N, C-alpha and C positions, 0 to 999 in steps of 0.2 A: 798508523804509527807502528814501527817495529817494537815488539814487546821484548823485555829483557827480564831475566830472573836476578834477584838480588840476594846477596849473602846476608843472613840474619845473625846478628851478634847481640849480645846483651847490652853493651855500652853504646853511648851516643857516638863516640869516635868511630867505632866499627861500623855503625849504621851508614857511614858515608862511603863505604867501599863498594865499588861495582865489580861484579864478576862477569866474565864472558863478554867483553866489549867487542865492537865490530872489528873485523880484520883490518890490520894496519896497511896503509899504502906505503910505498917506498919513501915518499916525501914526509909522511907523518912519522914513520919509523925513524927517519933521519933527525927528527926534531926531539926525540926522547932525550931528556936531560938526566944526567947522573945526579945522585944525592949531593955531590959536592959542588954542583953547578947552581949558583944562586939564580932564582927567577925574579927579575926586576919588574915591579908592577907600577903602573901609573893610574891615578884616579881621574876619571872623567866625570866631573860634577861633584864638588865638595858640598853635598847636600845634607839635610838633617837626617835622612835615611842612612847615608854613609856614616855620619858621625855617631849616630845613636845605636846602630846595629851592625853594619858591615865592618866598621873599624874594629870593634871589640871581637867580632868573629875572626877577623883576619889576624889580630894580635894573639888570639888564643892558639893559633895553629902555625904562625909564620916561622917561629924559631925552629921547631922540629922539622918542618917541611922545607926550610931554607928558602923562604920567600921574603921579599923586602919591598917596601913602598919607597920609590925614589923620586916621584914627581906628581904634580897635580895640574890638570887642565881645567880652568874655569873661566868663563867670560867676565865674571864680576870681580873687580879689583879687590873689594873688601874680603871676599871669600878666598881669593888666592893668598892674601896676606894672613888671614886666619889659619888657612891650611898649612902654610909654611911654618908659622909659629908653633902650632899644635903638633904637627907631625915631626918636626925636628926635635921637639921635646920627647915625644913618644918613642922615636926610633934612634935618637942619639946621633944623627948625621944630617948633612945638608939635604934639603928637599928642593928640587927644581920646580919652578912654576912656569906655566905656559898660558899665553893669552887666548889660545884656541887650539883645537885638535890638530890643525895643519902643522903648527909649530911643534907640537908634542911628537907627532909621528916622524918628524925629521930626526929625532933622537933615536939612534940605532941601539942604544943600550936598553931600551924598553922591550920586554918580552911579552907582557900581557897587560890588560887593563880591567879595571872595575868600573862599570858604567852605572851611574846613579843620577841621571839627569832628569829633566821633565818627562812625563809619561809619553808625550807625542814624539820625543826625540830618541827613545830607546832603540827602535828598529834601525833608524838611519845611522845612529852611532855604532850599533853592532855591525852594520854593513861597512862602515869606515874602518873599524878594527879588523874585520876580515880582509878587506882590500889591502890593508897594510900588514897582513900576516900575523896579527896579534890575537892570542887567545883572550877570551873575555868572560867575565862574570857580569851578566846583564840583568838589572832589576826588571821586575814585571811592572806593568804589562809589556809583553814583547812588542806589540804594535797596537795602534788605535785605528788604523785603516788597513784594508787588505793590500792596497798598493804598496804601503811601507813594508808590510809583512813579506810580500813577495820579493821586494828588493833585498831585504836582509837574508831571507832564506837562500836566494840564489848566490849571494856573495859568500855566505858561510859554506855552502856546499862546494863552491868553486875553490875556495881557499883551503878547506879541510881543517879549519881551526877548531879548537875545543871551546865550546860555548855552554856555560851553565846559566840557565834562567833562574831568577830568584824565587822559584816556587819551592820553598824550603820544606814543605810537608813531605816531599819525596825523599828526604833524608832523615825522617823521624821514625823511630822504631815502632811506635804504635800504628802508624800509617802503613808500614811494611807488614805488620801483623794483620791489619785489616785487609790489605791486598791479598795476602796469602790465603786468608780464611775465605774471602769471597770467591776467589778463583778455585778453591778446593771443591766447591759445589755443596758444601755442608750448609751454607746459608740459604740456598735455594735461589730462585730467580728474584732479582730486585723488582719490586712493584711500585716503589715511590722513593724519592729522596727529598728531604726537607732541609733547606739551608737558610740560615738567617745571619745577619750581622747588624745588630741594633745598638745604637749609642744615644745619649742625650747630650749632645755637644755642639752648641752654636759656634764654638771656636774651632771645630775640627777642620783642619787644612787651612785655617786662617793664620796669618802672620802679621798681626796689627803692629807689633813693635819693630818688625824688620822692614816692612814696606816703606816707611818714611826714609830709611837709610839708602835705598836704591835710587841712584841718579843715572839718567841716561848716559851722561858722559863717562860714567865709570864702568860701562859694559858695552856689549856689541848687540844691540837690539835686532839688527838685520840678520845676523848670524843665528841669534836665538830663535827667530821665527822659522828658520830652515825652509821647509816647503809649505808652511801654512800661509794663508792669504795675508797680504800686507795690511797692517793697521798701525795706528799711532802708538808710540811707547806707552805702556801701562805697567807700572811696577806690580800691581796685583796679579796680572796675568803672567808675570815672570815668577813671582814668589808664591802665589796662591793658585797656581795653574790647575790644580785638581778641581777647582770650582768652576772652570770655564771650558766649554767646548769651543773649538776643536783642539785645545791644548791637552785635554784629558776627557775621558768619558765619565770621570768621577767614580761612582760606586761600582759599575761593572769592571773597569780596569783596575781599580785599587783593591777591591775586596772580593768581588766575585771571581776574579782571575785566580786567586788562591784556591777557592773552594771548588770551582767547577773543574779545575785541573785534576782533582782527586777522582771525579766521575770518569774522566777519560782514562786515567791510569788504572782504576779498578776494573773497568768494563771493557777496555779496548776500543770503545767508540771514540772517534777522533773529534766529532762535533755533533751538535743536535741535528735532528731531521727538520725541526721547525721551532720557531720561537714566537710567542705573543707576550707583550709587556705593556705596562702602563706606569706612570709616575708623575711627580710634579714637585714644585717648590711650595710646600704647604705651610711652612712656618718661618724658616730663616731667610727672609727676603732682604738680603744684604748686597744685592747686585750680582750674585752668582747666576750662572746659566745652567749648571748641572743640578740635577734634582736632589732634594734632601730626603726623598722617599720614593721607593720603587718596588714593584713586584713583577717577576717574570715567570713564565711557564715554558720550560724547555722540554721538548719531546725527544727521547733517545730510543734507538733500536735499529735493527737491520733496515737498510734502505729498500730492500726487495720484499720486506714482510711487515707491512704496517700494523698487522694484528699482534706483533710481538714487540715488547719494549716497556718503557716506563717514563714517568714524568719526573722532572726536577722542578720543585717549587722554590724559587729564590726570592727572598724579600729582605729589604734593608731600610732602616730609617735612622735619621739623625736626631729625632725629636722625642724619643722615649726608649729607654734602654732595656725595658722588660723583654725577657727572652734571650738577651745577649747574643753570643755567637754560638751557633750550633750546626752540626752536620750529622744527620740521622738517615741511615739507609734502612728501608723496610723490606721484609719478605713476608710471605704468607705465614711464616712461623715465628716472627718476632722482629727485633730491630738490632742494628749495629750502630751504637752511639759514640761518635768520636769526640764528644764533649766529656762524657764520663769514662770513655775507653772501655765500655762494657758491651757485650753481646747478651741480650736478654730475650725472654719470650713475650715481651710486651706486645699486646695486640694479636696474639697467635690465634690460629683456627682451633676453637675449642671442640671437645668431643661431641657436645650436643649439636653445635652448628654443622659439624662435619657429618654426623650420623644422618641428619635429615636429607643429605644429598648422596648418601651411600659412600662417604669418604672417611678417611681415618684422621684422627687428631694430628695436627702439625704444630709441634712445640719445640722451640730451640732450647738447648741446654745453656744455662747462663755461665759466662766466664769473663775474665778480664783480658783485654788485649795487651795490656802493659802493666803487669803487677808492680806496684810501688813506683810507677812512673806517671807523672802528670806533666804533659807537654802543653805549654802555652799556645793558644790558638790566636793570640794577638800578634799579627805580623809586624807591628811597630814596637814590640817590646825589645829594648836594647839588650844586646848580648844574649839573646835567648838560645837555648840549646839546639833548636832546629836549625837556626841560621849558622851556628858554629859548626855543626855537623855538615851542613850544606857547603860551607866554605871549604872545609877540609876535603870533601869529595871533589870539588873543583880543583884544588891544588894537586891532589893525587892524580887526577885525570890529565892535568897539564903535563905531568911527568910521564905517565904511562901511555898517553894518547888514546885511552879508552873513552867511550862516550860516558858523560856524567849522568847522574840520576835524573836531572831535568834538562835534557839537551834542547837544542833549538826547535826541534819538532814539537816538543811539549809546549813551548812558547807559541809556536805557530798555531797549534790547535786551540789553546786557550784563547788566543786572539780571535779566531773564527767565532767561538761561542760568545765572547764579550761583544764583538762587533755586531753579531746578530741581535743581541739584546739592545745595544745602543741604537741600532737601526730601527728596531721595533718601537723603542721609546720615542724616537725623534720623528718618525714618519707615521706612527700609529697604524702601521701595516704589519701583516703577518710576514715573517722573514724565513728564508731558506738559504742554503749554501749550494752554489753551482760548482761541482767538482771539476767540470770541464774548463770553465773560465777562472776558477778560484776566486769568485766574487760572491759577496753576500748580496742577496736579492731581496728587495723590499717592494712589494706591490708590482713584481715582475720587472723591476729596474735595478741596476747595480746601485748600491748605497754609496753616496758621496757626501763628504763633509761640506 
């Protein structure tokens, strides 16, 4: 992945501005809009994620950036009706509704889309947007299979559209500060990364009050399935898709996608060298097929030098919230903790231990990555500052045609890592990525859902 340098500013708004985007092609240059040209946006999937987080982030920026929401495409009649009522109240004008994306893309007034559909649909909906020449804000995970990831990547590259992946950490000042510090060399070599996302929530990703409202005649089940294997209509797999493979990988696609993306960003490694993982449904036996608990070990480093690198230990559980959400990077001299936003000497090489081996003490100086700033690490927090800054960055890049903070390749790469973990969990095999075929290999075979 091509690395870019980011402008560092004190405020959240400034954190969304990218410096030194890629050179503009003639076609991309021609699409630059002036400040007086309104950018008309349609929503693809009127989801809980859109309502709770993306909509507040959009509204926080739309007036100044001259963006507007003009339409919603959703397969379910009740959501279309809710969207029309809510958005007309919020924006003060009529909102068009579309029964599917084909109808929506017939509307030539639409310039861009926000995609917040089911996890397995993101990549194919991103490809649709690109094929229709629309810029897109695409929720993560970018893709749940490599076949879908490749389709989306090819379509976006061919169209030259601006695509922001919903990896909002890339627009947060403390994460920019961490990236700068790690790349400065002052931290030293990363020797281990520990990441967790722990909750105690039997209802996480459940929709018990909404599931009874969904009737097959009110939606388009065949279109919803897209390229997934045919099965009978199931409102739970429509509304609680995060609990069911292959509609979602669950924990890897929903939570790990956010955190593992920072490893790629900070280190320049696009994907792990290998992954081993295990997990299960240990407590919440409610019909789900995705695990309520998992642990993965991801090995990162140069492909041509197995002696150099580090491990990422990723664990998550729905059954006990102790430990919460954390991202801690370790070096021989201390740690960088993105929960506390502190660099400290915790665990450093002491003088006594160093002296025994003829070495010098290695102890980091403590400092704050973001003084007086506490950024929520809960990706589902409505209207959180990271998402607001991330949405602003997308809007600015739609106008400038520069690459956004989390472009499509960031999504493609986090998909590789997450699919490697999913493959390891489901096959109980050691997994690697084949750069020649762009396939995740489990037990020497391409992983298939």
